[in-house]
MARNU-782302 format. One line per 2 residues: their letters; for each residue x, y, z of C-alpha. Coordinates in nm, 2 decimals, decimal comma. Layout:
N
a	X:Y:Z  ...
***
This chain:
257
mp	1,32:-1,26:0,02  1,49:-1,60:-0,03
dr	1,83:-1,61:-0,20  1,73:-1,85:-0,47
pl	1,60:-1,83:-0,83  1,25:-1,68:-0,84
py	0,97:-1,84:-1,05  0,90:-1,49:-1,18
al	1,09:-1,20:-1,33  1,16:-0,88:-1,13
pp	1,06:-0,58:-1,33  1,34:-0,32:-1,40
ve	1,36:-0,01:-1,19  1,43:0,34:-1,33
ll	1,55:0,57:-1,06  1,50:0,95:-1,13
de	1,65:1,24:-0,95  1,33:1,43:-0,91
vg	0,97:1,42:-1,03  0,64:1,58:-0,93
st	0,47:1,25:-0,89  0,58:0,90:-0,99
nd	0,22:0,81:-1,07  0,19:1,11:-1,31
ea	0,52:1,01:-1,46  0,39:0,66:-1,51
hr	0,07:0,79:-1,68  0,30:1,00:-1,91
ra	0,51:0,69:-1,99  0,19:0,48:-2,07
aa	0,05:0,75:-2,29  0,39:0,75:-2,48
ge	0,36:0,37:-2,54  0,53:0,21:-2,23
rg	0,36:-0,11:-2,13  0,60:-0,23:-1,86
pi	0,62:-0,39:-1,63  0,86:-0,12:-1,50
wi	0,91:0,06:-1,16  0,96:0,44:-1,19
at	1,12:0,56:-0,87  1,26:0,90:-0,77
rr	1,50:1,02:-0,51  1,27:1,32:-0,45
qt	0,90:1,36:-0,52  0,77:1,72:-0,51
ag	0,39:1,68:-0,58  0,29:1,34:-0,46
kg	-0,08:1,26:-0,41  -0,29:1,02:-0,20
rs	-0,62:0,87:-0,21  -0,93:1,09:-0,30
gr	-0,70:1,34:-0,47  -0,53:1,45:-0,15
aw	-0,18:1,60:-0,16  0,08:1,37:-0,01
ve	0,33:1,57:0,21  0,68:1,46:0,10
as	0,97:1,44:0,34  1,33:1,49:0,23
eg	1,54:1,27:0,02  1,60:0,93:0,16
nv	1,26:0,78:0,14  1,09:0,55:-0,11
aa	0,86:0,70:-0,38  0,79:0,46:-0,67
tl	0,52:0,34:-0,90  0,49:0,00:-1,07
lf	0,34:0,04:-1,43  0,21:-0,28:-1,59
ap	-0,06:-0,42:-1,80  -0,27:-0,66:-1,58
sc	-0,39:-0,99:-1,72  -0,70:-1,00:-1,52
pp	-1,05:-0,86:-1,61  -1,10:-0,49:-1,52
ar	-1,35:-0,59:-1,25  -1,06:-0,74:-1,04
lp	-0,85:-0,43:-1,03  -0,98:-0,31:-0,70
el	-0,81:-0,63:-0,55  -0,48:-0,46:-0,62
sl	-0,53:-0,24:-0,32  -0,49:-0,54:-0,09
va	-0,21:-0,69:-0,29  -0,01:-0,37:-0,26
gv	-0,08:-0,35:0,11  0,05:-0,71:0,18
at	0,36:-0,64:-0,04  0,44:-0,31:0,14
yd	0,38:-0,47:0,48  0,63:-0,75:0,40
av	0,89:-0,50:0,27  0,86:-0,29:0,59
ae	0,87:-0,60:0,82  1,18:-0,73:0,64
al	1,35:-0,39:0,67  1,28:-0,39:1,05
ag	1,40:-0,75:1,10  1,61:-0,77:1,41
sr	1,49:-0,43:1,55  1,26:-0,36:1,83
ag	1,03:-0,15:1,62  0,70:-0,26:1,78
rv	0,39:-0,42:1,62  0,35:-0,38:1,24
el	-0,01:-0,40:1,13  -0,22:-0,34:0,83
kw	-0,52:-0,11:0,84  -0,79:-0,14:0,57
pn	-0,73:-0,11:0,28  -0,35:-0,09:0,27
dv	-0,20:0,14:0,53  0,10:-0,01:0,71
li	0,12:0,10:1,08  0,38:0,06:1,34
eg	0,24:0,09:1,69  -0,05:0,28:1,53
ak	0,18:0,53:1,34  0,15:0,53:0,96
is	0,48:0,45:0,77  0,36:0,42:0,41
gi	0,10:0,54:0,16  -0,04:0,36:-0,15
li	-0,23:0,50:-0,45  -0,37:0,26:-0,71
es	-0,47:0,41:-1,04  -0,55:0,27:-1,40
gt	-0,60:0,40:-1,74  -0,65:0,29:-2,09
yg	-0,38:0,38:-2,35  -0,38:0,28:-2,71
gt	-0,64:0,02:-2,63  -0,44:-0,14:-2,35
lm	-0,56:-0,12:-1,98  -0,27:-0,02:-1,76
sl	-0,24:-0,04:-1,39  -0,03:0,18:-1,16
ig	0,06:0,09:-0,80  0,22:0,40:-0,64
ig	0,39:0,34:-0,31  0,57:0,57:-0,07
in	0,76:0,45:0,24  0,92:0,67:0,51
va	1,27:0,54:0,54  1,50:0,82:0,65
sa	1,23:1,05:0,78  0,85:1,11:0,82
pd	0,66:1,41:0,69  0,55:1,67:0,93
vs	0,17:1,62:0,96  -0,07:1,73:1,23
dr	-0,37:1,50:1,18  -0,21:1,15:1,23
av	0,08:0,98:1,39  0,36:0,91:1,14
ts	0,69:0,73:1,17  0,99:0,62:0,97
ls	1,20:0,30:0,94  1,51:0,49:1,07
ar	1,31:0,60:1,38  1,22:0,24:1,44
gs	1,57:0,11:1,43  1,63:0,01:1,06
sl	1,97:0,10:0,91  1,86:0,03:0,55
aa	1,90:0,30:0,28  1,60:0,39:0,06
re	1,74:0,19:-0,24  1,77:-0,12:-0,02
vl	1,41:-0,08:0,09  1,30:-0,02:-0,27
dl	1,47:-0,35:-0,37  1,27:-0,53:-0,09
lv	0,95:-0,37:-0,21  1,01:-0,47:-0,58
ah	1,07:-0,83:-0,48  0,77:-0,87:-0,25
ta	0,54:-0,69:-0,50  0,65:-0,93:-0,76
hw	0,58:-1,23:-0,54  0,23:-1,12:-0,43
la	0,14:-1,01:-0,79  0,24:-1,36:-0,91
tw	0,03:-1,51:-0,63  -0,27:-1,29:-0,72
ea	-0,26:-1,38:-1,09  -0,26:-1,75:-1,02
ad	-0,58:-1,95:-1,00  -0,79:-1,84:-0,71
gf	-0,51:-1,60:-0,61  -0,72:-1,35:-0,44
aa	-0,82:-1,60:-0,17  -0,45:-1,62:-0,08
ir	-0,42:-1,25:-0,09  -0,71:-1,21:0,14
aa	-0,58:-1,47:0,38  -0,24:-1,30:0,38
wa	-0,39:-0,96:0,44  -0,60:-1,09:0,73
ar	-0,29:-1,25:0,90  -0,12:-0,91:0,89
ai	-0,41:-0,69:0,99  -0,51:-0,52:1,32
pl	-0,69:-0,77:1,54  -1,05:-0,85:1,50
gr	-1,27:-0,64:1,74  -1,04:-0,34:1,73
pl	-1,26:-0,02:1,74  -1,27:0,16:1,40
ei	-1,42:0,47:1,25  -1,49:0,50:0,88
kt	-1,57:0,83:0,72  -1,85:0,78:0,46
qd	-2,05:1,01:0,24  -2,32:1,00:0,50
gp	-2,09:1,08:0,79  -1,85:0,89:1,03
va	-1,95:0,54:1,14  -1,79:0,37:1,43
ga	-1,78:0,00:1,53  -1,56:-0,30:1,57
fa	-1,33:-0,45:1,29  -1,49:-0,77:1,17
gl	-1,25:-0,87:0,89  -1,30:-0,87:0,52
dd	-1,58:-1,02:0,29  -1,50:-1,25:0,00
dg	-1,45:-0,95:-0,23  -1,20:-0,77:0,02
al	-1,45:-0,51:0,14  -1,43:-0,40:0,50
li	-1,66:-0,55:0,75  -1,75:-0,35:1,07
dl	-1,98:-0,46:1,35  -2,19:-0,16:1,45
pl	-2,34:-0,14:1,81  -2,71:-0,11:1,70
ag	-2,71:-0,19:1,32  -2,52:-0,52:1,31
rr	-2,25:-0,60:1,05  -2,20:-0,35:0,76
rf	-1,99:-0,38:0,45  -1,79:-0,09:0,32
tf	-1,60:-0,05:-0,01  -1,48:0,30:0,02
gd	-1,39:0,54:0,31  -1,10:0,67:0,53
vt	-1,05:0,44:0,83  -0,92:0,55:1,17
vl	-0,82:0,30:1,44  -0,98:0,42:1,77
ps	-0,85:0,38:2,12  -0,96:0,05:2,28
er	-1,16:0,22:2,55  -1,40:0,33:2,28
a	-1,49:-0,03:2,19
***
């Protein structure tokens, strides 16, 4: 981020030694009256969670695990947009951490997975809750900095493996700054249009083969971008263009296009 005064304030960061889940800790703080904005980060997270209630396998110390707790100023109907906001901010933090390295292509996969040459380097979980009559939002973000978890169902990587020499706290500072920037953009008039454009500029190329797991089974086709609301568009071989608002997406090898 530029070394000049920012038009918005950066939230404080509270760094804990160990928690089960930074999102769970943020919920606990909100229930106790905390209204933020505040980042709750930890050196080690022992019971992280991902989308759809899945457990998030944590690597050793040296990675980023943090949650931004804040009271959004937008109507509740706009909260799903935060998924793309968080994706753009995380992408920019990862890209800046890799500046000058030969890490390979950094891309966004819908809705907010950051990939380096197809390997996942981060995870994001957006949650919300009403506490004392106040709607609170939580943006939980994990970035593999020093190491990547040992998982068998997907390719994963870390900043260290891709040539970055930054420590976890330095990467966290980048994430805090980029998130503040994109939240300020989002909260401005017609801000989601700017978010959607920024996401598209960072995304996998149009036409890339994708598979999305839906309640009715897997659906495969070609990535066709986002609609005005940020939903995923996929061109299907026989059924034309379809819109998806939920589902796990996998990037397929090009020969399956």
